[in-house]
C-alpha positions as CSV (number, residue, x, y, z in Angstrom):
1,M,-0.1,0.0,0.1
2,K,2.8,2.3,0.9
3,I,4.5,1.7,-2.4
4,K,1.4,2.4,-4.4
5,L,0.8,5.6,-2.5
6,L,4.4,6.7,-3.2
7,T,4.0,5.9,-6.9
8,I,0.8,7.7,-7.2
9,A,2.2,10.7,-5.4
10,A,5.2,10.7,-7.7
11,V,3.1,10.6,-10.9
12,T,0.8,13.2,-9.6
13,V,3.5,15.7,-8.8
14,L,5.1,15.2,-12.1
15,S,1.8,15.3,-14.0
16,L,0.7,18.6,-12.2
17,A,4.0,20.2,-12.7
18,G,3.6,19.6,-16.4
19,C,0.2,21.1,-16.5
20,K,1.6,24.5,-15.3
21,K,3.3,25.0,-18.6
22,T,2.9,28.9,-19.2
23,E,5.7,29.3,-21.7
24,A,6.9,27.6,-24.8
25,P,10.1,25.8,-24.4
26,A,13.2,27.5,-25.8
27,A,14.4,25.8,-28.9
28,D,18.0,27.0,-28.5
29,A,21.2,25.4,-27.7
30,A,19.8,24.3,-24.2
31,A,19.0,20.8,-25.4
32,P,22.6,19.6,-25.8
33,A,23.5,20.7,-22.3
34,A,20.3,18.9,-20.9
35,S,21.3,15.6,-22.4
36,A,24.2,15.4,-19.9
37,D,21.8,15.9,-17.1
38,T,20.9,12.4,-15.7
39,V,19.8,10.7,-12.6
40,K,21.7,7.6,-11.2
41,A,18.7,5.5,-10.4
42,G,20.2,2.5,-8.5
43,T,17.0,1.4,-6.9
44,G,17.8,-2.3,-7.5
45,V,14.6,-2.9,-9.5
46,A,15.1,-2.7,-13.4
47,E,11.6,-1.2,-13.9
48,C,12.0,1.5,-11.5
49,D,15.4,2.6,-12.7
50,Q,14.1,2.6,-16.2
51,Y,11.2,4.7,-15.1
52,L,13.4,7.2,-13.3
53,E,15.9,7.5,-16.0
54,K,13.4,8.1,-18.8
55,V,11.2,10.5,-16.8
56,Y,14.3,12.5,-15.8
57,A,15.6,12.6,-19.3
58,C,12.2,13.8,-20.5
59,I,12.1,16.5,-17.9
60,S,15.6,17.7,-18.8
61,D,14.9,17.8,-22.4
62,K,11.2,18.8,-22.9
63,V,10.1,20.7,-19.7
64,P,10.5,24.5,-19.7
65,E,13.4,25.6,-17.5
66,A,11.2,27.2,-14.9
67,Q,9.6,23.9,-14.0
68,R,12.4,21.5,-14.2
69,D,13.7,21.8,-10.6
70,M,10.4,21.1,-9.1
71,M,9.9,18.1,-11.3
72,K,13.4,16.7,-10.7
73,Q,12.8,17.0,-7.0
74,G,9.8,14.8,-7.3
75,I,11.9,12.3,-9.2
76,E,14.6,12.5,-6.4
77,Q,11.9,11.9,-3.8
78,S,10.6,8.9,-5.6
79,K,14.1,7.6,-5.8
80,S,14.7,8.0,-2.2
81,A,11.4,6.5,-1.2
82,W,12.0,3.5,-3.6
83,N,15.5,3.0,-2.2
84,G,14.2,3.0,1.3
85,I,11.9,0.0,0.7
86,A,13.3,-3.2,2.1
87,D,10.9,-5.6,0.4
88,K,11.0,-4.7,-3.3
89,S,9.0,-7.6,-4.5
90,A,5.9,-5.3,-5.4
91,L,7.8,-2.4,-6.5
92,A,8.4,-3.6,-10.0
93,A,4.7,-3.7,-10.7
94,Q,4.1,-0.3,-9.3
95,C,7.0,1.2,-11.4
96,K,5.5,-0.5,-14.6
97,T,2.2,1.3,-13.7
98,A,4.0,4.6,-13.1
99,M,5.8,4.2,-16.5
100,E,2.4,3.7,-18.2
101,Q,0.9,6.7,-16.5
102,A,4.1,8.7,-17.4
103,K,3.6,7.8,-21.1
104,T,0.4,9.5,-21.1
105,S,1.3,12.5,-19.0
106,F,4.7,13.2,-20.5
107,G,3.5,12.2,-24.1
108,A,1.7,15.6,-24.3
109,M,5.1,17.2,-23.8
110,G,6.6,15.3,-26.7
111,C,8.4,12.7,-24.6
112,T,8.4,9.1,-25.8
113,F,9.3,6.0,-23.6
């Protein structure tokens, strides 16, 4: 139950932050610098690591700079919460669900997973 709540909270924070889009993303040379911006997932669950890495890359590349920090903090909070779970047996399914939700949420921003 705790894992499900953490997953829902993470997806909600990321989705809501994406909805606050008030300016068009700059199409300047920021993209190459953003590609070096990554998260070292290391949760021990492949599905969760994939989710964290792909969503973080999307945020770095597609989200307007004014909103990136808040969204990246959400990713870091999810990572910390997932790293703190001792029994990770149910975590893979939760991360798969989070990835499916992220495909919809972040697809509107031009991200593909």
